C-alpha positions as CSV (number, residue, x, y, z in Angstrom):
1,X,0.0,-0.1,0.2
2,X,1.6,3.3,-1.1
3,X,1.3,5.8,1.7
4,X,2.6,9.1,2.5
5,X,4.9,8.6,5.7
6,X,5.0,11.3,8.0
7,X,8.8,13.2,8.6
8,X,9.0,11.9,11.8
9,X,8.7,8.3,10.4
10,X,10.9,8.7,7.8
11,X,13.9,10.3,9.4
12,X,14.8,7.5,11.7
13,X,14.0,4.9,9.7
14,X,16.6,6.2,6.9
15,X,18.8,7.0,9.0
16,X,18.7,3.4,10.9
17,X,18.7,1.8,7.5
18,X,21.9,3.6,6.6
19,X,23.6,2.4,9.5
20,X,22.5,-1.4,9.3
21,X,25.7,-3.4,8.7
22,X,27.9,-1.2,10.8
23,X,30.3,-3.1,12.7
24,X,31.4,-0.2,15.5
25,X,31.1,-1.2,18.7
26,X,28.9,0.2,20.7
27,X,28.9,2.1,23.6
28,X,26.7,2.2,26.5
29,X,26.3,4.5,29.5
30,X,27.4,7.4,27.1
31,X,24.9,9.9,25.0
32,X,27.8,12.4,25.2
33,X,26.6,14.6,27.4
34,X,22.7,15.0,26.3
35,X,21.0,15.4,29.1
36,X,16.8,14.2,28.8
37,X,14.3,15.5,31.6
38,X,10.3,14.1,31.6
39,X,8.2,11.1,32.4
40,X,8.3,8.1,30.6
41,X,5.7,8.0,28.3
42,X,5.6,11.8,27.3
43,X,7.2,14.4,25.1
44,X,11.0,15.0,26.6
45,X,12.7,17.3,26.8
46,X,16.1,17.9,25.8
47,X,19.6,20.0,27.0
48,X,22.5,19.4,24.6
49,X,25.9,20.4,25.9
50,X,28.1,23.5,24.0
51,X,30.1,23.1,21.1
52,X,30.3,20.7,18.2
53,X,27.9,18.3,18.0
54,X,29.2,14.4,18.9
55,X,31.4,12.1,16.5
56,X,31.2,9.0,18.3
57,X,27.8,7.4,18.6
58,X,26.5,6.5,22.1
59,X,23.6,5.3,24.0
60,X,22.6,5.1,27.7
61,X,19.1,3.4,29.1
62,X,17.7,6.3,30.9
63,X,15.3,4.3,32.4
64,X,15.6,0.7,32.5
65,X,11.7,-0.5,32.5
66,X,9.6,-2.6,34.6
67,X,7.7,-4.5,32.1
68,X,8.1,-8.2,30.2
69,X,12.2,-8.3,28.9
70,X,12.9,-6.8,25.6
71,X,14.6,-9.9,23.4
72,X,16.4,-10.1,20.3
73,X,13.9,-10.7,17.4
74,X,11.0,-8.9,19.1
75,X,8.9,-6.0,17.3
76,X,8.9,-3.2,19.7
77,X,5.9,-0.5,19.7
78,X,8.2,2.5,20.5
79,X,7.8,6.5,21.3
80,X,10.4,8.1,19.9
81,X,11.4,11.5,19.6
82,X,14.6,12.7,17.2
83,X,16.8,16.0,17.0
84,X,19.2,17.4,14.9
85,X,22.2,17.9,17.0
86,X,24.5,20.6,14.5
87,X,25.8,22.6,17.4
88,X,23.3,25.5,16.6
89,X,19.9,25.0,16.4
90,X,19.7,21.7,17.3
91,X,15.9,21.0,16.2
92,X,13.8,18.7,16.8
93,X,12.6,16.8,14.0
94,X,9.5,15.4,15.1
95,X,8.0,13.2,18.1
96,X,5.2,10.5,17.7
97,X,4.4,12.1,20.5
98,X,2.9,14.9,18.8
99,X,0.1,13.5,16.5
100,X,0.2,10.2,18.9
101,X,1.8,7.3,16.3
102,X,3.5,5.0,17.7
103,X,6.8,3.4,15.5
104,X,7.0,0.0,15.3
105,X,10.6,-1.2,15.3
106,X,12.1,-4.9,14.4
107,X,14.8,-5.6,17.1
108,X,17.4,-7.4,14.8
109,X,19.5,-7.1,11.6
110,X,17.7,-3.8,10.8
111,X,18.4,-1.4,13.4
112,X,22.2,-0.6,14.5
113,X,24.2,-3.1,16.3
114,X,24.3,-0.3,19.4
115,X,20.7,0.0,19.5
116,X,19.8,-4.3,19.7
117,X,22.5,-3.9,22.6
118,X,20.7,-1.2,24.2
119,X,16.6,-2.4,23.7
120,X,17.6,-5.6,24.7
121,X,19.3,-5.0,28.2
122,X,15.7,-3.1,28.8
123,X,12.1,-4.0,29.7
124,X,9.1,-2.8,28.4
125,X,8.5,0.9,29.8
126,X,12.0,1.4,30.1
127,X,13.6,4.6,28.5
128,X,17.0,4.6,25.8
129,X,18.7,7.4,24.7
130,X,20.8,7.2,21.7
131,X,22.8,9.6,19.5
132,X,24.3,8.2,15.8
133,X,26.7,10.0,14.7
134,X,28.1,9.0,10.8
135,X,30.3,6.5,12.7
136,X,27.4,4.5,12.7
137,X,27.0,4.2,8.5
138,X,29.8,2.2,6.4
139,X,29.2,3.0,2.8
140,X,29.2,0.1,-0.3
141,X,32.3,-0.3,-1.2
142,X,33.9,2.5,-4.1
143,X,30.7,4.8,-2.4
144,X,30.3,7.7,-0.8
145,X,28.1,8.5,1.9
146,X,26.8,11.9,2.1
147,X,27.3,12.9,5.9
148,X,24.4,13.1,8.4
149,X,23.8,15.2,11.0
150,X,24.2,13.3,13.9
151,X,21.1,12.7,15.4
152,X,19.4,12.4,19.1
153,X,17.1,9.9,19.7
154,X,14.7,9.7,22.7
155,X,12.9,6.1,22.4
156,X,9.9,4.9,25.3
157,X,9.5,1.1,24.7
158,X,5.8,0.8,25.1
159,X,5.2,-3.2,24.4
160,X,4.8,-5.4,21.6
161,X,2.0,-5.8,18.9
162,X,-1.0,-8.3,19.3
163,X,-0.3,-11.2,17.3
164,X,-2.3,-10.3,13.6
165,X,-5.0,-12.8,13.2
166,X,-4.1,-15.1,9.3
167,X,-7.7,-13.8,8.2
168,X,-10.7,-12.4,8.4
169,X,-12.9,-14.6,11.5
170,X,-16.5,-14.5,11.9
171,X,-20.0,-13.8,10.6
172,X,-20.5,-13.7,7.3
173,X,-23.1,-10.6,6.8
174,X,-24.1,-10.8,3.3
175,X,-23.8,-7.4,2.5
176,X,-22.7,-6.7,-0.8
177,X,-21.1,-3.6,-3.0
178,X,-23.6,-3.0,-6.4
179,X,-21.1,-3.4,-8.9
180,X,-18.4,-5.4,-7.4
181,X,-18.1,-9.1,-7.0
182,X,-15.4,-10.6,-4.1
183,X,-15.5,-14.4,-3.9
184,X,-14.2,-15.5,0.2
185,X,-12.8,-19.3,-0.5
186,X,-12.9,-19.7,3.4
187,X,-9.9,-20.6,5.8
188,X,-7.0,-17.8,5.8
189,X,-7.1,-18.4,1.3
190,X,-7.2,-14.7,-0.4
191,X,-10.5,-13.8,-1.5
192,X,-11.3,-12.8,-5.0
193,X,-12.5,-9.1,-6.0
194,X,-13.2,-8.3,-9.8
195,X,-14.2,-4.4,-10.5
196,X,-14.7,-5.3,-14.2
197,X,-18.6,-3.8,-14.5
198,X,-20.7,-0.7,-16.2
199,X,-22.2,0.3,-12.5
200,X,-21.8,3.6,-12.2
201,X,-19.7,4.2,-8.8
202,X,-20.7,6.3,-6.0
203,X,-19.5,10.1,-5.6
204,X,-18.8,9.3,-2.2
205,X,-17.0,6.7,0.4
206,X,-19.0,3.1,0.2
207,X,-18.0,0.5,3.0
208,X,-19.6,-2.7,3.4
209,X,-18.4,-5.3,6.0
210,X,-18.6,-8.4,4.6
211,X,-17.3,-10.8,7.1
212,X,-18.0,-8.8,10.9
213,X,-14.9,-9.5,13.0
214,X,-15.5,-9.6,16.8
215,X,-12.3,-7.2,17.9
216,X,-12.1,-3.9,19.0
217,X,-13.1,-1.2,17.2
218,X,-10.4,0.4,14.3
219,X,-9.7,3.8,15.9
220,X,-8.0,7.1,14.1
221,X,-4.7,6.7,15.4
222,X,-4.5,3.3,15.7
223,X,-1.2,0.8,14.0
224,X,-3.4,-1.7,11.7
225,X,-1.6,-4.9,9.9
226,X,-4.3,-6.2,7.2
227,X,-4.5,-7.8,3.6
228,X,-6.1,-5.9,1.0
229,X,-5.9,-5.9,-2.7
230,X,-6.6,-3.3,-4.5
231,X,-8.1,-2.6,-8.1
232,X,-9.8,0.0,-10.0
233,X,-13.2,0.5,-10.6
234,X,-14.9,-0.4,-14.0
235,X,-11.4,-1.8,-15.0
236,X,-10.9,-5.0,-12.9
237,X,-7.3,-3.8,-12.7
238,X,-4.7,-4.9,-9.5
239,X,-2.5,-2.2,-9.4
240,X,-1.7,-3.6,-5.7
241,X,-2.0,-6.4,-3.5
242,X,-0.8,-8.0,0.3
243,X,-2.1,-11.0,-0.7
244,X,0.4,-11.2,-3.9
245,X,3.0,-10.4,-1.7
246,X,2.7,-13.1,0.4
247,X,2.4,-10.8,3.5
248,X,0.4,-9.0,5.7
249,X,0.7,-5.0,5.8
250,X,1.3,-3.1,8.6
251,X,1.0,0.6,9.4
252,X,-0.4,3.6,11.1
253,X,-4.0,4.4,10.0
254,X,-3.3,8.2,10.2
255,X,-0.4,8.2,7.3
256,X,-2.8,5.9,4.6
257,X,-5.4,8.2,1.8
258,X,-8.3,9.6,3.5
259,X,-10.5,6.3,2.1
260,X,-9.1,4.2,4.5
261,X,-8.5,6.3,7.6
262,X,-12.9,6.8,7.2
263,X,-13.2,4.2,6.1
264,X,-11.7,1.5,8.5
265,X,-12.2,3.7,11.1
266,X,-14.9,1.9,14.0
267,X,-14.2,-1.4,11.3
268,X,-13.9,-4.5,14.4
269,X,-10.8,-6.3,14.2
270,X,-11.1,-10.1,12.1
271,X,-13.5,-8.0,9.4
272,X,-13.3,-8.1,5.6
273,X,-15.2,-5.0,4.3
274,X,-14.7,-3.5,1.0
275,X,-14.5,-0.4,0.0
276,X,-15.0,1.8,-3.3
277,X,-13.5,5.0,-2.8
278,X,-14.0,7.9,-4.4
279,X,-10.9,9.8,-6.5
280,X,-10.8,13.1,-3.4
281,X,-10.4,10.8,-0.8
282,X,-7.9,8.2,-2.7
283,X,-5.2,9.9,-4.9
284,X,-7.3,12.6,-6.7
285,X,-6.3,14.8,-10.1
286,X,-2.8,12.9,-10.5
287,X,-1.7,9.9,-11.7
288,X,0.1,7.7,-9.8
289,X,2.3,5.2,-10.3
290,X,-0.5,3.6,-13.4
291,X,-3.3,4.4,-11.6
292,X,-5.0,6.8,-13.8
293,X,-6.5,10.1,-12.1
294,X,-9.3,10.6,-11.1
295,X,-9.9,6.9,-10.9
296,X,-12.2,5.3,-8.2
297,X,-10.4,2.8,-6.3
298,X,-12.1,-0.5,-4.9
299,X,-10.2,-2.6,-1.7
300,X,-11.3,-5.4,-0.2
301,X,-9.2,-5.1,3.4
302,X,-8.9,-8.1,6.2
303,X,-8.2,-6.1,9.8
304,X,-5.7,-8.6,11.3
305,X,-4.8,-6.5,14.3
306,X,-5.1,-2.9,15.4
307,X,-3.0,-1.2,18.3
């Protein structure tokens, strides 16, 4: 599912990706004199030392936490705040506390070794301070890596995501969307979506529940795990499918198109819905990677988890 990533999400994930594979020795109990105030569970305040920014990466466990231990391989729900440490403005780049959309981070080789070491010494409810400088970045052989500003992260470990369902579960409702056909083969097999029709699409968002789940209703600030297929109304052209890729997709609901935000809020976990999304709640008047301008989009979606 293509989505517009919020800046606060993109900044850390891009930097983490650049740092993967580095074998620079991590430094615990450091963090270069940066001071953090405020309670875990709320947006922190950071005070920087005077002078130039640190050039050596380090971390410090500010609060160890009191919940379950963090283990290698865990998926962690983390509230994070990130600053550019330039020795001048030291500007806050963003915080998940500002829009109530925590990140989900894997404690595996996708994270720098330094962060893996820090997290695995903590428990849920803990707070980690990390200074990430360019010594973490190992450019590919024969290539130069543009210098990144030194970044300061404060990360609060909220917990781990719930295990998602394999597929929609519950009672079939008998609801249908005129002009669209959905065949549900049962079990965890992908439904078949057909959007070849001469019917005119609605100019409004239309959401029909095919299977009503028994879980908690989706909330606006949730992160979802879903399976879905997307096609263009009238042509039966598929442009995206998590079922086709063989794995579900996870994302904050606030970061997807308006049709998804409005259509999935309030839907119980475990449900299967079909949505007809008009252009103004989809991709609008701009062509998007093979999706013609002003297209009405049709999605069949299984809501597998929400947190």
